[in-house]
C-alpha positions in Angstrom: 0.0 0.1 -0.1 2.8 2.3 1.2 5.1 1.3 -1.9 2.6 2.1 -4.4 1.6 5.6 -3.1 4.6 7.4 -3.9 4.5 5.8 -7.5 1.1 6.9 -8.4 1.8 10.4 -6.8 4.7 10.6 -9.4 2.5 9.7 -12.1 0.1 12.5 -11.3 3.0 15.1 -11.1 4.4 14.3 -14.4 3.5 16.5 -17.0 2.5 15.1 -20.4 4.7 16.4 -23.6 2.8 18.6 -25.4 2.6 16.9 -29.3 4.4 18.8 -31.8 2.4 21.3 -34.3 0.4 19.7 -37.0 -0.9 20.9 -40.2 -4.6 21.4 -39.4 -6.6 18.3 -40.6 -9.7 18.8 -42.9 -12.8 18.0 -41.2 -14.6 14.7 -42.6 -18.1 17.1 -43.7 -16.7 19.7 -46.1 -18.9 22.4 -46.0 -19.5 24.3 -49.5 -22.0 26.4 -51.5 -21.6 25.6 -55.0 -25.1 27.0 -55.8 -23.7 30.6 -54.7 -20.7 30.1 -56.8 -22.9 29.2 -59.7 -24.9 32.6 -59.2 -21.9 34.4 -59.1 -21.0 33.0 -62.8 -24.3 33.6 -64.0 -24.2 37.3 -62.7 -20.9 37.8 -64.8 -22.5 36.4 -67.6 -25.6 38.2 -67.6 -23.5 41.3 -67.0 -21.1 40.5 -70.0 -24.0 39.9 -72.1 -25.6 43.1 -71.3 -22.4 45.2 -72.1 -22.2 43.2 -75.4 -25.7 43.9 -76.3 -25.1 47.6 -75.7 -21.9 47.7 -77.8 -22.2 49.8 -81.0 -22.8 48.3 -84.5 -19.2 47.1 -85.7 -18.0 46.5 -89.3 -18.2 43.0 -90.5 -14.3 43.0 -91.0 -13.9 44.1 -87.4 -16.0 41.4 -86.2 -13.4 38.7 -85.8 -11.3 41.2 -83.5 -13.5 41.5 -80.9 -12.7 38.3 -78.7 -10.4 37.8 -75.7 -6.8 38.6 -76.4 -4.7 35.5 -75.9 -1.3 37.0 -76.8 0.2 40.6 -78.2 -1.1 40.6 -81.8 -4.7 39.7 -80.3 -4.4 42.6 -77.9 -3.0 44.9 -80.9 -6.0 44.0 -83.0 -8.7 44.5 -80.7 -7.1 47.6 -79.2 -7.4 49.2 -82.8 -11.0 48.4 -82.9 -12.0 49.8 -79.6 -10.0 52.8 -79.8 -12.2 53.5 -82.9 -15.6 53.4 -81.2 -14.3 54.6 -77.7 -14.7 58.6 -78.6 -18.5 58.1 -78.9 -18.9 55.0 -76.6 -16.5 56.0 -73.9 -18.7 54.4 -71.0 -19.3 51.1 -73.0 -15.7 50.7 -73.6 -14.7 51.1 -70.4 -17.4 49.2 -68.8 -16.4 46.1 -71.1 -13.0 46.2 -70.0 -13.7 46.3 -66.3 -16.3 43.8 -66.5 -13.9 41.2 -68.5 -10.9 42.2 -66.0 -12.9 41.6 -63.1 -14.2 38.1 -64.6 -10.7 37.0 -65.2 -9.6 37.9 -61.9 -12.5 36.2 -60.2 -12.2 32.6 -61.8 -8.4 33.0 -61.9 -8.4 32.7 -65.7 -4.8 34.0 -67.2 -4.4 36.6 -69.6 -5.3 39.8 -67.5 -1.8 41.3 -68.6 -2.9 42.0 -72.0 -6.1 44.1 -70.4 -3.8 45.9 -68.3 -1.4 46.7 -71.7 -4.7 47.2 -73.4 -6.1 49.8 -70.6 -2.7 51.7 -71.2 -3.2 51.9 -74.9 -7.0 53.1 -74.6 -7.1 55.4 -71.7 -4.9 58.2 -69.8 -2.3 56.4 -67.6 -4.2 57.8 -64.2 -7.5 56.3 -65.3 -6.1 53.0 -66.3 -4.0 52.5 -63.4 -7.3 53.2 -61.4 -9.3 50.7 -63.7 -6.3 47.9 -63.4 -6.1 48.2 -59.4 -9.9 48.4 -58.7 -10.6 45.6 -61.2 -7.8 43.4 -59.6 -8.9 44.1 -55.9 -12.7 43.4 -57.0 -11.8 40.5 -58.6 -9.5 38.9 -56.2 -12.2 39.7 -53.5 -14.7 37.6 -55.5 -12.1 34.7 -55.9 -11.3 34.9 -52.3 -15.3 34.4 -51.6 -15.3 31.5 -54.1 -12.8 29.8 -52.2 -14.5 30.3 -48.9 -17.6 29.3 -50.4 -16.3 26.2 -51.9 -14.8 25.3 -48.6 -11.6 25.5 -46.9 -11.0 21.9 -45.6 -11.2 21.3 -49.6 -8.7 23.5 -50.3 -6.6 22.2 -47.4 -7.0 18.9 -48.7 -6.1 19.6 -52.5 -2.9 21.6 -51.5 -2.0 21.1 -47.8 1.9 21.5 -48.4 1.6 24.9 -49.7 -1.0 26.0 -47.7 1.4 24.7 -44.5 4.4 26.7 -45.9 2.6 29.8 -46.6 0.7 29.4 -43.3 4.4 29.4 -41.6 5.5 32.6 -43.3 2.4 34.4 -42.5 2.3 34.0 -38.9 5.3 36.1 -38.5 3.3 38.9 -39.6 0.0 38.5 -38.4 0.0 42.2 -37.0 1.1 43.2 -40.4 -1.5 41.8 -42.9 -2.0 44.8 -45.0 1.9 45.5 -45.4 2.5 41.9 -46.3 -0.2 41.6 -48.6 1.3 44.7 -50.6 4.4 43.0 -50.4 3.2 39.7 -52.0 1.3 41.5 -54.6 4.5 43.7 -55.8 6.7 40.6 -55.7 6.5 37.5 -57.7 7.5 35.1 -54.9 3.8 33.4 -55.0 1.3 33.6 -57.7 -1.8 35.7 -57.3 -4.4 32.9 -57.9 -2.7 31.2 -54.9 -2.9 34.0 -52.8 -6.4 34.5 -53.6 -7.4 31.0 -52.9 -5.4 30.2 -50.0 -6.1 33.6 -48.1 -9.6 32.6 -46.7 -7.9 29.3 -45.6 -5.8 31.0 -43.4 -8.2 33.5 -42.3 -6.7 36.6 -43.5 -9.6 39.4 -43.1 -11.2 40.3 -46.4 -10.3 44.2 -45.8 -6.3 44.2 -45.8 -6.8 41.5 -48.3 -8.6 44.0 -50.7 -6.6 47.0 -49.8 -3.3 45.1 -50.1 -4.2 43.9 -53.1 -5.5 47.1 -54.5 -2.1 48.9 -53.5 0.0 45.9 -54.2 -0.7 45.7 -57.9 -0.1 49.4 -58.7 3.8 48.7 -59.3 3.8 46.4 -61.8 0.9 47.7 -63.5 2.4 50.8 -63.7 5.2 49.1 -66.3 2.6 47.5 -68.5 0.4 50.2 -68.5 3.4 52.6 -69.4 4.6 49.9 -72.1 0.7 49.9 -73.7 1.1 53.5 -74.4 3.1 52.3 -77.2 1.4 49.1 -77.9 1.7 49.2 -81.8 5.5 49.3 -81.3 5.7 46.2 -78.8 6.9 42.7 -79.8 6.8 41.2 -76.5 5.4 41.8 -73.3 9.1 41.4 -71.7 9.8 44.7 -73.1 8.0 46.2 -70.0 11.0 44.8 -67.9 14.2 46.7 -67.7 16.9 47.2 -64.8 14.9 50.2 -63.7 11.7 48.7 -63.8 13.3 45.7 -61.4 14.6 48.8 -59.4 11.1 50.3 -59.2 9.6 47.1 -57.9 12.3 46.5 -55.3 11.8 50.0 -53.8 8.0 49.2 -53.8 8.5 46.0 -51.9 11.1 47.5 -49.5 8.9 50.4 -48.7 5.7 47.9 -48.2 7.9 46.0 -45.5 9.4 49.1 -44.1 6.8 49.0 -41.3 7.4 45.7 -40.3 11.2 46.0 -40.0 10.8 49.0 -37.7 8.7 47.3 -35.3 11.0 44.5 -35.2 13.7 46.8 -35.0 11.9 48.8 -32.0 11.0 45.6 -30.3 14.4 43.9 -30.6 16.3 46.6 -28.5 17.9 48.0 -31.6 18.9 45.0 -33.0 17.3 44.2 -36.6 16.5 40.3 -37.1 15.1 39.4 -40.4 13.6 36.0 -39.9 
């Protein structure tokens, strides 16, 4: 009796070791709302059809050029047609570019770079930049919600390793969501579609996500809009990149991280530590 008492007491005093952190496992039942996603798609389809129906009568030989640009030559042909009708139908042309741009961003369809270049060709610089930043942010927010509606657990099940990697990096900057989102949009570290889909999985608030996208896409869009002003002379989209453009993006990326680094410096007693 007395020999067993110390042993039982020591067992009670032993603290169990805490298990190592694990990647969150998706629940067995995935909550998704495909009908809401379908409703979003139908809304876009109706809006695109409405814009197309209100477009002015186009000459027969110009109709083949009214299509989604898949390359630079398509963008040039479409730009020539739209510039011809823009003067008398400015709102319709502007609305068409906005709707298509938001649609591409919302459903992670590649090709928005050509619409960015086309915007620089058709509109004044400040209008084109505001258009691209606004449509990028709105489209990304819709993509954010679509990812949320289709179920976070499904995303974790499909790409758990990539989610885990970004979650680890993002956890270092939870107090700086806006600045970190700007940095991710300025730099090509992660593709935009991945950021849009994974952000709701990591519980990133929609407000810093939206404004971080709005501000973060401005520097790279600046380059393509500037290139679009000389669309007729462009031979490849890579001409928008040069040492000066790389320098611009580097400065923008550094500026977005400056508040984070300042907090690290203040919190570290004067020693700057970059993790």
